[in-house]
Phi, psi and omega in degrees: 000129179288137176253137181252132179232113180269148178203169176104355179287177179167192179258127181217153177280156177305136183095349181279182184227154173213157174235118179265148176235150175227106181266129179260139183283349178227182182289137175251005184300324183277352179276114186299308186230130176245156183217161169254139182229158175215153178227112179273157180305128178076007183236162177282156176292138181229148176273132182247338181202148176215154180219131177272168181294339179270006178091358178295133181239157178215141184228148170292150182301329185291341182238355183301132180088349180245325183253146177228123178261144178212164179219148177234100185289342176283319180269359181053046183227140177250143181235155172221111174271126184238117178246162178049049184296146180238157178306326181288353175279353180301125182180172169266129183254135181229159171239160178187167171291159180298329178270010176055038184287340183264154171294146179292143172280189180281348179078171176227131186278130173242124179235122179249119179267149181271000000 
């Protein structure tokens, strides 16, 4: 079973940037679509970005134009570049396959202050 480890979160002021990483303990090359998810306090976990093996990407409206997802199949790592952060982006961020086949990692906390 592939284990996912998210990192790169932290406390940042509104308008700032962060880059999240998700390291997989095994190969993600065969996984067609990987995604980033987030869960804010009191809310359900939501998918905010996904990337297919051919590079096709999809974003939730709330992050479109500000976040960029990428993947490195050699390093078995998924990335999320987050720019122009807003307080409403505060959440725990997770990665997983689109079909949620992997166990959830511990996530990485992102806190955006106003």
